[in-house]
Each structure stands twice: as structure tokens, then as C-alpha cells.
PDB file of N, CA, C and O in Angstrom:
ATOM      1  N   UNK A   1     -11.723 -32.390 -17.172  1.00  0.00           N
ATOM      2  CA  UNK A   1     -10.290 -32.374 -17.346  1.00  0.00           C
ATOM      3  C   UNK A   1      -9.650 -32.814 -16.030  1.00  0.00           C
ATOM      4  O   UNK A   1     -10.056 -32.367 -14.958  1.00  0.00           O
ATOM      5  N   UNK A   2      -8.671 -33.670 -16.113  1.00  0.00           N
ATOM      6  CA  UNK A   2      -7.988 -34.145 -14.918  1.00  0.00           C
ATOM      7  C   UNK A   2      -6.900 -33.151 -14.512  1.00  0.00           C
ATOM      8  O   UNK A   2      -6.522 -32.262 -15.275  1.00  0.00           O
ATOM      9  N   UNK A   3      -6.421 -33.329 -13.309  1.00  0.00           N
ATOM     10  CA  UNK A   3      -5.334 -32.487 -12.835  1.00  0.00           C
ATOM     11  C   UNK A   3      -4.086 -32.674 -13.687  1.00  0.00           C
ATOM     12  O   UNK A   3      -3.365 -31.716 -13.967  1.00  0.00           O
ATOM     13  N   UNK A   4      -3.838 -33.901 -14.095  1.00  0.00           N
ATOM     14  CA  UNK A   4      -2.685 -34.183 -14.944  1.00  0.00           C
ATOM     15  C   UNK A   4      -2.793 -33.447 -16.272  1.00  0.00           C
ATOM     16  O   UNK A   4      -1.813 -32.868 -16.740  1.00  0.00           O
ATOM     17  N   UNK A   5      -3.976 -33.462 -16.885  1.00  0.00           N
ATOM     18  CA  UNK A   5      -4.182 -32.777 -18.158  1.00  0.00           C
ATOM     19  C   UNK A   5      -4.003 -31.270 -17.994  1.00  0.00           C
ATOM     20  O   UNK A   5      -3.379 -30.617 -18.831  1.00  0.00           O
ATOM     21  N   UNK A   6      -4.550 -30.726 -16.915  1.00  0.00           N
ATOM     22  CA  UNK A   6      -4.415 -29.298 -16.658  1.00  0.00           C
ATOM     23  C   UNK A   6      -2.949 -28.923 -16.448  1.00  0.00           C
ATOM     24  O   UNK A   6      -2.475 -27.917 -16.976  1.00  0.00           O
ATOM     25  N   UNK A   7      -2.245 -29.734 -15.680  1.00  0.00           N
ATOM     26  CA  UNK A   7      -0.827 -29.473 -15.432  1.00  0.00           C
ATOM     27  C   UNK A   7      -0.040 -29.455 -16.737  1.00  0.00           C
ATOM     28  O   UNK A   7       0.838 -28.613 -16.920  1.00  0.00           O
ATOM     29  N   UNK A   8      -0.346 -30.368 -17.634  1.00  0.00           N
ATOM     30  CA  UNK A   8       0.350 -30.409 -18.918  1.00  0.00           C
ATOM     31  C   UNK A   8       0.010 -29.183 -19.763  1.00  0.00           C
ATOM     32  O   UNK A   8       0.892 -28.616 -20.408  1.00  0.00           O
ATOM     33  N   UNK A   9      -1.262 -28.766 -19.766  1.00  0.00           N
ATOM     34  CA  UNK A   9      -1.674 -27.623 -20.580  1.00  0.00           C
ATOM     35  C   UNK A   9      -1.066 -26.310 -20.098  1.00  0.00           C
ATOM     36  O   UNK A   9      -0.735 -25.444 -20.908  1.00  0.00           O
ATOM     37  N   UNK A  10      -0.919 -26.161 -18.796  1.00  0.00           N
ATOM     38  CA  UNK A  10      -0.353 -24.918 -18.252  1.00  0.00           C
ATOM     39  C   UNK A  10       1.152 -25.030 -18.024  1.00  0.00           C
ATOM     40  O   UNK A  10       1.788 -24.091 -17.544  1.00  0.00           O
ATOM     41  N   UNK A  11       1.717 -26.196 -18.375  1.00  0.00           N
ATOM     42  CA  UNK A  11       3.163 -26.453 -18.246  1.00  0.00           C
ATOM     43  C   UNK A  11       3.640 -26.222 -16.818  1.00  0.00           C
ATOM     44  O   UNK A  11       4.583 -25.476 -16.554  1.00  0.00           O
ATOM     45  N   UNK A  12       2.945 -26.897 -15.915  1.00  0.00           N
ATOM     46  CA  UNK A  12       3.255 -26.786 -14.487  1.00  0.00           C
ATOM     47  C   UNK A  12       3.265 -28.187 -13.897  1.00  0.00           C
ATOM     48  O   UNK A  12       2.659 -29.101 -14.455  1.00  0.00           O
ATOM     49  N   UNK A  13       3.951 -28.361 -12.768  1.00  0.00           N
ATOM     50  CA  UNK A  13       3.993 -29.672 -12.108  1.00  0.00           C
ATOM     51  C   UNK A  13       2.615 -30.024 -11.543  1.00  0.00           C
ATOM     52  O   UNK A  13       1.852 -29.150 -11.131  1.00  0.00           O
ATOM     53  N   UNK A  14       2.323 -31.307 -11.534  1.00  0.00           N
ATOM     54  CA  UNK A  14       1.061 -31.800 -11.002  1.00  0.00           C
ATOM     55  C   UNK A  14       0.900 -31.414  -9.533  1.00  0.00           C
ATOM     56  O   UNK A  14      -0.199 -31.071  -9.098  1.00  0.00           O
ATOM     57  N   UNK A  15       1.984 -31.468  -8.774  1.00  0.00           N
ATOM     58  CA  UNK A  15       1.908 -31.151  -7.338  1.00  0.00           C
ATOM     59  C   UNK A  15       1.462 -29.709  -7.115  1.00  0.00           C
ATOM     60  O   UNK A  15       0.754 -29.425  -6.149  1.00  0.00           O
ATOM     61  N   UNK A  16       1.866 -28.799  -7.995  1.00  0.00           N
ATOM     62  CA  UNK A  16       1.456 -27.398  -7.867  1.00  0.00           C
ATOM     63  C   UNK A  16      -0.049 -27.279  -8.104  1.00  0.00           C
ATOM     64  O   UNK A  16      -0.747 -26.598  -7.354  1.00  0.00           O
ATOM     65  N   UNK A  17      -0.538 -27.932  -9.130  1.00  0.00           N
ATOM     66  CA  UNK A  17      -1.976 -27.908  -9.425  1.00  0.00           C
ATOM     67  C   UNK A  17      -2.761 -28.500  -8.256  1.00  0.00           C
ATOM     68  O   UNK A  17      -3.809 -27.972  -7.883  1.00  0.00           O
ATOM     69  N   UNK A  18      -2.267 -29.579  -7.683  1.00  0.00           N
ATOM     70  CA  UNK A  18      -2.937 -30.207  -6.546  1.00  0.00           C
ATOM     71  C   UNK A  18      -2.968 -29.279  -5.343  1.00  0.00           C
ATOM     72  O   UNK A  18      -3.997 -29.173  -4.677  1.00  0.00           O
ATOM     73  N   UNK A  19      -1.856 -28.603  -5.048  1.00  0.00           N
ATOM     74  CA  UNK A  19      -1.807 -27.685  -3.915  1.00  0.00           C
ATOM     75  C   UNK A  19      -2.763 -26.511  -4.115  1.00  0.00           C
ATOM     76  O   UNK A  19      -3.417 -26.068  -3.170  1.00  0.00           O
ATOM     77  N   UNK A  20      -2.840 -26.012  -5.341  1.00  0.00           N
ATOM     78  CA  UNK A  20      -3.759 -24.904  -5.627  1.00  0.00           C
ATOM     79  C   UNK A  20      -5.198 -25.363  -5.433  1.00  0.00           C
ATOM     80  O   UNK A  20      -6.004 -24.654  -4.829  1.00  0.00           O
ATOM     81  N   UNK A  21      -5.519 -26.540  -5.942  1.00  0.00           N
ATOM     82  CA  UNK A  21      -6.891 -27.048  -5.819  1.00  0.00           C
ATOM     83  C   UNK A  21      -7.274 -27.313  -4.366  1.00  0.00           C
ATOM     84  O   UNK A  21      -8.428 -27.120  -3.983  1.00  0.00           O
ATOM     85  N   UNK A  22      -6.321 -27.750  -3.563  1.00  0.00           N
ATOM     86  CA  UNK A  22      -6.601 -28.011  -2.152  1.00  0.00           C
ATOM     87  C   UNK A  22      -6.608 -26.732  -1.310  1.00  0.00           C
ATOM     88  O   UNK A  22      -6.988 -26.761  -0.139  1.00  0.00           O
ATOM     89  N   UNK A  23      -6.188 -25.616  -1.902  1.00  0.00           N
ATOM     90  CA  UNK A  23      -6.162 -24.360  -1.170  1.00  0.00           C
ATOM     91  C   UNK A  23      -4.923 -24.194  -0.314  1.00  0.00           C
ATOM     92  O   UNK A  23      -4.881 -23.324   0.556  1.00  0.00           O
ATOM     93  N   UNK A  24      -3.916 -25.017  -0.550  1.00  0.00           N
ATOM     94  CA  UNK A  24      -2.692 -24.929   0.233  1.00  0.00           C
ATOM     95  C   UNK A  24      -1.749 -23.859  -0.291  1.00  0.00           C
ATOM     96  O   UNK A  24      -0.817 -23.456   0.406  1.00  0.00           O
ATOM     97  N   UNK A  25      -1.983 -23.397  -1.514  1.00  0.00           N
ATOM     98  CA  UNK A  25      -1.180 -22.322  -2.074  1.00  0.00           C
ATOM     99  C   UNK A  25      -2.003 -21.580  -3.111  1.00  0.00           C
ATOM    100  O   UNK A  25      -2.978 -22.104  -3.650  1.00  0.00           O
ATOM    101  N   UNK A  26      -1.594 -20.366  -3.374  1.00  0.00           N
ATOM    102  CA  UNK A  26      -2.259 -19.556  -4.396  1.00  0.00           C
ATOM    103  C   UNK A  26      -1.313 -19.452  -5.590  1.00  0.00           C
ATOM    104  O   UNK A  26      -0.099 -19.366  -5.408  1.00  0.00           O
ATOM    105  N   UNK A  27      -1.847 -19.458  -6.790  1.00  0.00           N
ATOM    106  CA  UNK A  27      -0.976 -19.344  -7.959  1.00  0.00           C
ATOM    107  C   UNK A  27      -0.383 -17.946  -8.063  1.00  0.00           C
ATOM    108  O   UNK A  27      -1.005 -16.963  -7.658  1.00  0.00           O
ATOM    109  N   UNK A  28       0.827 -17.869  -8.611  1.00  0.00           N
ATOM    110  CA  UNK A  28       1.386 -16.548  -8.863  1.00  0.00           C
ATOM    111  C   UNK A  28       0.638 -15.924 -10.041  1.00  0.00           C
ATOM    112  O   UNK A  28      -0.190 -16.583 -10.670  1.00  0.00           O
ATOM    113  N   UNK A  29       0.923 -14.678 -10.336  1.00  0.00           N
ATOM    114  CA  UNK A  29       0.178 -13.949 -11.361  1.00  0.00           C
ATOM    115  C   UNK A  29       0.334 -14.617 -12.726  1.00  0.00           C
ATOM    116  O   UNK A  29      -0.633 -14.725 -13.480  1.00  0.00           O
ATOM    117  N   UNK A  30       1.548 -15.063 -13.044  1.00  0.00           N
ATOM    118  CA  UNK A  30       1.785 -15.707 -14.340  1.00  0.00           C
ATOM    119  C   UNK A  30       0.928 -16.958 -14.491  1.00  0.00           C
ATOM    120  O   UNK A  30       0.276 -17.147 -15.518  1.00  0.00           O
ATOM    121  N   UNK A  31       0.929 -17.809 -13.473  1.00  0.00           N
ATOM    122  CA  UNK A  31       0.151 -19.048 -13.529  1.00  0.00           C
ATOM    123  C   UNK A  31      -1.341 -18.746 -13.515  1.00  0.00           C
ATOM    124  O   UNK A  31      -2.113 -19.415 -14.201  1.00  0.00           O
ATOM    125  N   UNK A  32      -1.752 -17.755 -12.748  1.00  0.00           N
ATOM    126  CA  UNK A  32      -3.179 -17.386 -12.710  1.00  0.00           C
ATOM    127  C   UNK A  32      -3.653 -16.948 -14.088  1.00  0.00           C
ATOM    128  O   UNK A  32      -4.750 -17.313 -14.511  1.00  0.00           O
ATOM    129  N   UNK A  33      -2.835 -16.167 -14.793  1.00  0.00           N
ATOM    130  CA  UNK A  33      -3.206 -15.727 -16.145  1.00  0.00           C
ATOM    131  C   UNK A  33      -3.285 -16.913 -17.098  1.00  0.00           C
ATOM    132  O   UNK A  33      -4.172 -16.977 -17.949  1.00  0.00           O
ATOM    133  N   UNK A  34      -2.354 -17.851 -16.952  1.00  0.00           N
ATOM    134  CA  UNK A  34      -2.365 -19.042 -17.799  1.00  0.00           C
ATOM    135  C   UNK A  34      -3.598 -19.887 -17.510  1.00  0.00           C
ATOM    136  O   UNK A  34      -4.244 -20.385 -18.432  1.00  0.00           O
ATOM    137  N   UNK A  35      -3.923 -20.048 -16.231  1.00  0.00           N
ATOM    138  CA  UNK A  35      -5.120 -20.814 -15.859  1.00  0.00           C
ATOM    139  C   UNK A  35      -6.383 -20.137 -16.383  1.00  0.00           C
ATOM    140  O   UNK A  35      -7.306 -20.815 -16.835  1.00  0.00           O
ATOM    141  N   UNK A  36      -6.433 -18.816 -16.328  1.00  0.00           N
ATOM    142  CA  UNK A  36      -7.574 -18.078 -16.870  1.00  0.00           C
ATOM    143  C   UNK A  36      -7.757 -18.397 -18.350  1.00  0.00           C
ATOM    144  O   UNK A  36      -8.876 -18.624 -18.811  1.00  0.00           O
ATOM    145  N   UNK A  37      -6.662 -18.410 -19.080  1.00  0.00           N
ATOM    146  CA  UNK A  37      -6.726 -18.649 -20.518  1.00  0.00           C
ATOM    147  C   UNK A  37      -7.169 -20.084 -20.820  1.00  0.00           C
ATOM    148  O   UNK A  37      -8.057 -20.304 -21.643  1.00  0.00           O
ATOM    149  N   UNK A  38      -6.546 -21.057 -20.149  1.00  0.00           N
ATOM    150  CA  UNK A  38      -6.837 -22.466 -20.414  1.00  0.00           C
ATOM    151  C   UNK A  38      -8.241 -22.837 -19.971  1.00  0.00           C
ATOM    152  O   UNK A  38      -8.958 -23.529 -20.693  1.00  0.00           O
ATOM    153  N   UNK A  39      -8.643 -22.379 -18.780  1.00  0.00           N
ATOM    154  CA  UNK A  39      -9.945 -22.762 -18.228  1.00  0.00           C
ATOM    155  C   UNK A  39     -11.078 -21.821 -18.647  1.00  0.00           C
ATOM    156  O   UNK A  39     -12.251 -22.097 -18.395  1.00  0.00           O
ATOM    157  N   UNK A  40     -10.715 -20.720 -19.283  1.00  0.00           N
ATOM    158  CA  UNK A  40     -11.694 -19.709 -19.708  1.00  0.00           C
ATOM    159  C   UNK A  40     -12.533 -19.218 -18.528  1.00  0.00           C
ATOM    160  O   UNK A  40     -13.763 -19.176 -18.572  1.00  0.00           O
ATOM    161  N   UNK A  41     -11.804 -18.848 -17.473  1.00  0.00           N
ATOM    162  CA  UNK A  41     -12.442 -18.294 -16.275  1.00  0.00           C
ATOM    163  C   UNK A  41     -11.687 -17.038 -15.872  1.00  0.00           C
ATOM    164  O   UNK A  41     -10.606 -16.761 -16.393  1.00  0.00           O
ATOM    165  N   UNK A  42     -12.252 -16.286 -14.951  1.00  0.00           N
ATOM    166  CA  UNK A  42     -11.616 -15.072 -14.451  1.00  0.00           C
ATOM    167  C   UNK A  42     -11.132 -15.332 -13.024  1.00  0.00           C
ATOM    168  O   UNK A  42     -11.928 -15.617 -12.129  1.00  0.00           O
ATOM    169  N   UNK A  43      -9.820 -15.228 -12.826  1.00  0.00           N
ATOM    170  CA  UNK A  43      -9.248 -15.415 -11.490  1.00  0.00           C
ATOM    171  C   UNK A  43      -8.743 -14.114 -10.901  1.00  0.00           C
ATOM    172  O   UNK A  43      -8.836 -13.886  -9.695  1.00  0.00           O
ATOM    173  N   UNK A  44      -8.209 -13.265 -11.759  1.00  0.00           N
ATOM    174  CA  UNK A  44      -7.631 -12.005 -11.296  1.00  0.00           C
ATOM    175  C   UNK A  44      -8.646 -10.887 -11.451  1.00  0.00           C
ATOM    176  O   UNK A  44      -9.318 -10.779 -12.476  1.00  0.00           O
ATOM    177  N   UNK A  45      -8.749 -10.068 -10.435  1.00  0.00           N
ATOM    178  CA  UNK A  45      -9.630  -8.903 -10.492  1.00  0.00           C
ATOM    179  C   UNK A  45      -8.790  -7.661 -10.261  1.00  0.00           C
ATOM    180  O   UNK A  45      -7.848  -7.689  -9.470  1.00  0.00           O
ATOM    181  N   UNK A  46      -9.116  -6.575 -10.937  1.00  0.00           N
ATOM    182  CA  UNK A  46      -8.337  -5.351 -10.720  1.00  0.00           C
ATOM    183  C   UNK A  46      -8.500  -4.860  -9.287  1.00  0.00           C
ATOM    184  O   UNK A  46      -9.580  -4.943  -8.702  1.00  0.00           O
ATOM    185  N   UNK A  47      -7.417  -4.353  -8.744  1.00  0.00           N
ATOM    186  CA  UNK A  47      -7.490  -3.824  -7.384  1.00  0.00           C
ATOM    187  C   UNK A  47      -8.076  -2.426  -7.421  1.00  0.00           C
ATOM    188  O   UNK A  47      -7.822  -1.651  -8.344  1.00  0.00           O
ATOM    189  N   UNK A  48      -8.843  -2.126  -6.428  1.00  0.00           N
ATOM    190  CA  UNK A  48      -9.387  -0.773  -6.325  1.00  0.00           C
ATOM    191  C   UNK A  48      -8.953  -0.208  -4.987  1.00  0.00           C
ATOM    192  O   UNK A  48      -9.031  -0.873  -3.955  1.00  0.00           O
ATOM    193  N   UNK A  49      -8.500   1.015  -5.028  1.00  0.00           N
ATOM    194  CA  UNK A  49      -8.038   1.657  -3.807  1.00  0.00           C
ATOM    195  C   UNK A  49      -9.220   2.313  -3.114  1.00  0.00           C
ATOM    196  O   UNK A  49     -10.094   2.873  -3.775  1.00  0.00           O
ATOM    197  N   UNK A  50      -9.255   2.250  -1.791  1.00  0.00           N
ATOM    198  CA  UNK A  50     -10.333   2.938  -1.084  1.00  0.00           C
ATOM    199  C   UNK A  50     -10.178   4.441  -1.268  1.00  0.00           C
ATOM    200  O   UNK A  50      -9.061   4.936  -1.422  1.00  0.00           O
ATOM    201  N   UNK A  51     -11.277   5.163  -1.255  1.00  0.00           N
ATOM    202  CA  UNK A  51     -11.157   6.611  -1.436  1.00  0.00           C
ATOM    203  C   UNK A  51     -10.335   7.229  -0.310  1.00  0.00           C
ATOM    204  O   UNK A  51     -10.417   6.811   0.845  1.00  0.00           O
ATOM    205  N   UNK A  52      -9.555   8.215  -0.669  1.00  0.00           N
ATOM    206  CA  UNK A  52      -8.716   8.896   0.315  1.00  0.00           C
ATOM    207  C   UNK A  52      -9.592   9.705   1.256  1.00  0.00           C
ATOM    208  O   UNK A  52     -10.566  10.316   0.818  1.00  0.00           O
ATOM    209  N   UNK A  53      -9.265   9.719   2.533  1.00  0.00           N
ATOM    210  CA  UNK A  53     -10.070  10.508   3.462  1.00  0.00           C
ATOM    211  C   UNK A  53      -9.934  11.992   3.139  1.00  0.00           C
ATOM    212  O   UNK A  53      -8.862  12.471   2.770  1.00  0.00           O
ATOM    213  N   UNK A  54     -11.038  12.701   3.286  1.00  0.00           N
ATOM    214  CA  UNK A  54     -11.021  14.134   3.010  1.00  0.00           C
ATOM    215  C   UNK A  54     -10.308  14.852   4.145  1.00  0.00           C
ATOM    216  O   UNK A  54     -10.516  14.566   5.324  1.00  0.00           O
ATOM    217  N   UNK A  55      -9.469  15.784   3.752  1.00  0.00           N
ATOM    218  CA  UNK A  55      -8.752  16.566   4.746  1.00  0.00           C
ATOM    219  C   UNK A  55      -9.626  17.712   5.228  1.00  0.00           C
ATOM    220  O   UNK A  55     -10.399  18.289   4.463  1.00  0.00           O
ATOM    221  N   UNK A  56      -9.496  18.023   6.470  1.00  0.00           N
ATOM    222  CA  UNK A  56     -10.263  19.109   7.044  1.00  0.00           C
ATOM    223  C   UNK A  56      -9.790  20.433   6.466  1.00  0.00           C
ATOM    224  O   UNK A  56      -8.586  20.664   6.347  1.00  0.00           O
ATOM    225  N   UNK A  57     -10.714  21.294   6.109  1.00  0.00           N
ATOM    226  CA  UNK A  57     -10.346  22.603   5.573  1.00  0.00           C
ATOM    227  C   UNK A  57     -10.293  23.661   6.656  1.00  0.00           C
ATOM    228  O   UNK A  57      -9.894  24.795   6.393  1.00  0.00           O
ATOM    229  N   UNK A  58     -10.690  23.307   7.870  1.00  0.00           N
ATOM    230  CA  UNK A  58     -10.634  24.275   8.969  1.00  0.00           C
ATOM    231  C   UNK A  58      -9.233  24.265   9.554  1.00  0.00           C
ATOM    232  O   UNK A  58      -8.630  23.202   9.703  1.00  0.00           O
ATOM    233  N   UNK A  59      -8.713  25.431   9.885  1.00  0.00           N
ATOM    234  CA  UNK A  59      -7.360  25.471  10.446  1.00  0.00           C
ATOM    235  C   UNK A  59      -7.327  24.801  11.817  1.00  0.00           C
ATOM    236  O   UNK A  59      -8.285  24.871  12.587  1.00  0.00           O
ATOM    237  N   UNK A  60      -6.219  24.162  12.095  1.00  0.00           N
ATOM    238  CA  UNK A  60      -6.084  23.488  13.385  1.00  0.00           C
ATOM    239  C   UNK A  60      -5.469  24.445  14.401  1.00  0.00           C
ATOM    240  O   UNK A  60      -4.765  25.384  14.031  1.00  0.00           O
ATOM    241  N   UNK A  61      -5.733  24.206  15.657  1.00  0.00           N
ATOM    242  CA  UNK A  61      -5.200  25.025  16.736  1.00  0.00           C
ATOM    243  C   UNK A  61      -3.965  24.374  17.355  1.00  0.00           C
ATOM    244  O   UNK A  61      -3.417  24.875  18.337  1.00  0.00           O
ATOM    245  N   UNK A  62      -3.529  23.249  16.772  1.00  0.00           N
ATOM    246  CA  UNK A  62      -2.382  22.543  17.317  1.00  0.00           C
ATOM    247  C   UNK A  62      -1.093  23.246  16.918  1.00  0.00           C
ATOM    248  O   UNK A  62      -1.017  23.898  15.877  1.00  0.00           O
ATOM    249  N   UNK A  63      -0.085  23.100  17.765  1.00  0.00           N
ATOM    250  CA  UNK A  63       1.221  23.678  17.476  1.00  0.00           C
ATOM    251  C   UNK A  63       1.985  22.702  16.588  1.00  0.00           C
ATOM    252  O   UNK A  63       1.997  21.500  16.849  1.00  0.00           O
ATOM    253  N   UNK A  64       2.616  23.214  15.548  1.00  0.00           N
ATOM    254  CA  UNK A  64       3.400  22.392  14.638  1.00  0.00           C
ATOM    255  C   UNK A  64       4.877  22.600  14.910  1.00  0.00           C
ATOM    256  O   UNK A  64       5.255  23.487  15.675  1.00  0.00           O
ATOM    257  N   UNK A  65       5.721  21.776  14.280  1.00  0.00           N
ATOM    258  CA  UNK A  65       7.164  21.935  14.421  1.00  0.00           C
ATOM    259  C   UNK A  65       7.613  23.286  13.884  1.00  0.00           C
ATOM    260  O   UNK A  65       8.528  23.902  14.431  1.00  0.00           O
ATOM    261  N   UNK A  66       6.977  23.745  12.824  1.00  0.00           N
ATOM    262  CA  UNK A  66       7.325  25.056  12.265  1.00  0.00           C
ATOM    263  C   UNK A  66       7.027  26.160  13.273  1.00  0.00           C
ATOM    264  O   UNK A  66       7.793  27.117  13.386  1.00  0.00           O
ATOM    265  N   UNK A  67       5.925  26.038  14.003  1.00  0.00           N
ATOM    266  CA  UNK A  67       5.599  27.030  15.030  1.00  0.00           C
ATOM    267  C   UNK A  67       6.675  27.055  16.111  1.00  0.00           C
ATOM    268  O   UNK A  67       7.085  28.128  16.555  1.00  0.00           O
ATOM    269  N   UNK A  68       7.127  25.899  16.529  1.00  0.00           N
ATOM    270  CA  UNK A  68       8.149  25.814  17.574  1.00  0.00           C
ATOM    271  C   UNK A  68       9.445  26.435  17.086  1.00  0.00           C
ATOM    272  O   UNK A  68      10.096  27.179  17.819  1.00  0.00           O
ATOM    273  N   UNK A  69       9.820  26.133  15.852  1.00  0.00           N
ATOM    274  CA  UNK A  69      11.050  26.693  15.299  1.00  0.00           C
ATOM    275  C   UNK A  69      10.961  28.212  15.235  1.00  0.00           C
ATOM    276  O   UNK A  69      11.934  28.905  15.534  1.00  0.00           O
ATOM    277  N   UNK A  70       9.808  28.729  14.849  1.00  0.00           N
ATOM    278  CA  UNK A  70       9.619  30.172  14.775  1.00  0.00           C
ATOM    279  C   UNK A  70       9.703  30.794  16.162  1.00  0.00           C
ATOM    280  O   UNK A  70      10.332  31.837  16.339  1.00  0.00           O
ATOM    281  N   UNK A  71       9.080  30.167  17.137  1.00  0.00           N
ATOM    282  CA  UNK A  71       9.096  30.680  18.511  1.00  0.00           C
ATOM    283  C   UNK A  71      10.527  30.681  19.042  1.00  0.00           C
ATOM    284  O   UNK A  71      10.964  31.668  19.633  1.00  0.00           O
ATOM    285  N   UNK A  72      11.259  29.589  18.838  1.00  0.00           N
ATOM    286  CA  UNK A  72      12.631  29.509  19.336  1.00  0.00           C
ATOM    287  C   UNK A  72      13.518  30.527  18.636  1.00  0.00           C
ATOM    288  O   UNK A  72      14.369  31.152  19.267  1.00  0.00           O
ATOM    289  N   UNK A  73      13.322  30.691  17.347  1.00  0.00           N
ATOM    290  CA  UNK A  73      14.125  31.661  16.611  1.00  0.00           C
ATOM    291  C   UNK A  73      13.863  33.073  17.130  1.00  0.00           C
ATOM    292  O   UNK A  73      14.788  33.874  17.264  1.00  0.00           O
ATOM    293  N   UNK A  74      12.593  33.372  17.421  1.00  0.00           N
ATOM    294  CA  UNK A  74      12.230  34.689  17.946  1.00  0.00           C
ATOM    295  C   UNK A  74      12.839  34.878  19.339  1.00  0.00           C
ATOM    296  O   UNK A  74      13.344  35.957  19.648  1.00  0.00           O
ATOM    297  N   UNK A  75      12.798  33.837  20.184  1.00  0.00           N
ATOM    298  CA  UNK A  75      13.370  33.930  21.527  1.00  0.00           C
ATOM    299  C   UNK A  75      14.867  34.169  21.463  1.00  0.00           C
ATOM    300  O   UNK A  75      15.395  34.967  22.236  1.00  0.00           O
ATOM    301  N   UNK A  76      15.570  33.484  20.544  1.00  0.00           N
ATOM    302  CA  UNK A  76      17.009  33.667  20.398  1.00  0.00           C
ATOM    303  C   UNK A  76      17.317  35.089  19.958  1.00  0.00           C
ATOM    304  O   UNK A  76      18.271  35.703  20.437  1.00  0.00           O
ATOM    305  N   UNK A  77      16.513  35.606  19.051  1.00  0.00           N
ATOM    306  CA  UNK A  77      16.706  36.966  18.549  1.00  0.00           C
ATOM    307  C   UNK A  77      16.512  37.958  19.690  1.00  0.00           C
ATOM    308  O   UNK A  77      17.285  38.906  19.828  1.00  0.00           O
ATOM    309  N   UNK A  78      15.480  37.743  20.511  1.00  0.00           N
ATOM    310  CA  UNK A  78      15.197  38.656  21.618  1.00  0.00           C
ATOM    311  C   UNK A  78      16.311  38.624  22.670  1.00  0.00           C
ATOM    312  O   UNK A  78      16.650  39.669  23.225  1.00  0.00           O
ATOM    313  N   UNK A  79      16.875  37.473  22.951  1.00  0.00           N
ATOM    314  CA  UNK A  79      17.923  37.387  23.972  1.00  0.00           C
ATOM    315  C   UNK A  79      19.247  37.935  23.477  1.00  0.00           C
ATOM    316  O   UNK A  79      20.072  38.352  24.290  1.00  0.00           O
ATOM    317  N   UNK A  80      19.478  37.950  22.178  1.00  0.00           N
ATOM    318  CA  UNK A  80      20.729  38.467  21.619  1.00  0.00           C
ATOM    319  C   UNK A  80      20.638  39.948  21.305  1.00  0.00           C
ATOM    320  O   UNK A  80      21.668  40.579  21.067  1.00  0.00           O
ATOM    321  N   UNK A  81      19.447  40.527  21.293  1.00  0.00           N
ATOM    322  CA  UNK A  81      19.237  41.937  20.943  1.00  0.00           C
ATOM    323  C   UNK A  81      19.278  42.745  22.241  1.00  0.00           C
ATOM    324  O   UNK A  81      18.375  42.625  23.070  1.00  0.00           O
ATOM    325  N   UNK A  82      20.326  43.573  22.427  1.00  0.00           N
ATOM    326  CA  UNK A  82      20.420  44.336  23.682  1.00  0.00           C
ATOM    327  C   UNK A  82      19.308  45.372  23.836  1.00  0.00           C
ATOM    328  O   UNK A  82      19.030  45.804  24.954  1.00  0.00           O
ATOM    329  N   UNK A  83      18.672  45.775  22.750  1.00  0.00           N
ATOM    330  CA  UNK A  83      17.622  46.780  22.828  1.00  0.00           C
ATOM    331  C   UNK A  83      16.265  46.163  23.092  1.00  0.00           C
ATOM    332  O   UNK A  83      15.290  46.891  23.278  1.00  0.00           O
ATOM    333  N   UNK A  84      16.171  44.830  23.113  1.00  0.00           N
ATOM    334  CA  UNK A  84      14.877  44.169  23.316  1.00  0.00           C
ATOM    335  C   UNK A  84      14.451  44.273  24.758  1.00  0.00           C
ATOM    336  O   UNK A  84      15.281  44.165  25.662  1.00  0.00           O
ATOM    337  N   UNK A  85      13.194  44.477  24.982  1.00  0.00           N
ATOM    338  CA  UNK A  85      12.661  44.601  26.337  1.00  0.00           C
ATOM    339  C   UNK A  85      12.393  43.216  26.883  1.00  0.00           C
ATOM    340  O   UNK A  85      11.888  42.343  26.176  1.00  0.00           O
ATOM    341  N   UNK A  86      12.732  43.019  28.137  1.00  0.00           N
ATOM    342  CA  UNK A  86      12.476  41.744  28.793  1.00  0.00           C
ATOM    343  C   UNK A  86      11.285  41.917  29.709  1.00  0.00           C
ATOM    344  O   UNK A  86      11.149  42.930  30.396  1.00  0.00           O
ATOM    345  N   UNK A  87      10.432  40.921  29.709  1.00  0.00           N
ATOM    346  CA  UNK A  87       9.249  40.973  30.574  1.00  0.00           C
ATOM    347  C   UNK A  87       9.295  39.927  31.629  1.00  0.00           C
ATOM    348  O   UNK A  87       8.377  39.830  32.444  1.00  0.00           O
TER     349      UNK A  87
END
């Protein structure tokens, strides 16, 4: 089959078929599906996502923003409480 014949069958411009064949452009999904049907080949493959990394189940010793907020809230409470002991 010539490029002209293929272009007519997939209802696309000859220049697009030429660019795809030369590797200068990739077909969009619609054209790829049409080419698959006309040429009876497989161009599109399903995407597979890499497995998600496993999260550590051991507690971390790092300080989080929540820890800082709790510490600051406790410090504010201690400084505003006249009965609190200062060290």
C-alpha cells in the first residue's frame, strides 16, 4: 500500500502520513486507532503504573508540623497561666 492510499483510507493528509513514517511526528490517539484498524496492527498499548512504594510502618522520630503546633500551643498556655511553674 502506498502512502497516498493509506492517507485516503484513514482520511488524513499525505504530509501527515509521511511525517509519521519518517518519525518526525507521532499520531494522535484518534489517528493511531484508525491506523490500527486499517493496517490491522497494534500501535497503542495500555499504560501500566509502577507499583506504589511501600510506606514504612515504623514510627518516625522526626518532628512534624502538628508537633510544633502542639508545642507552641502548650508554651502559650504555660505563659498565660499564672499558676504555671517556670523552669
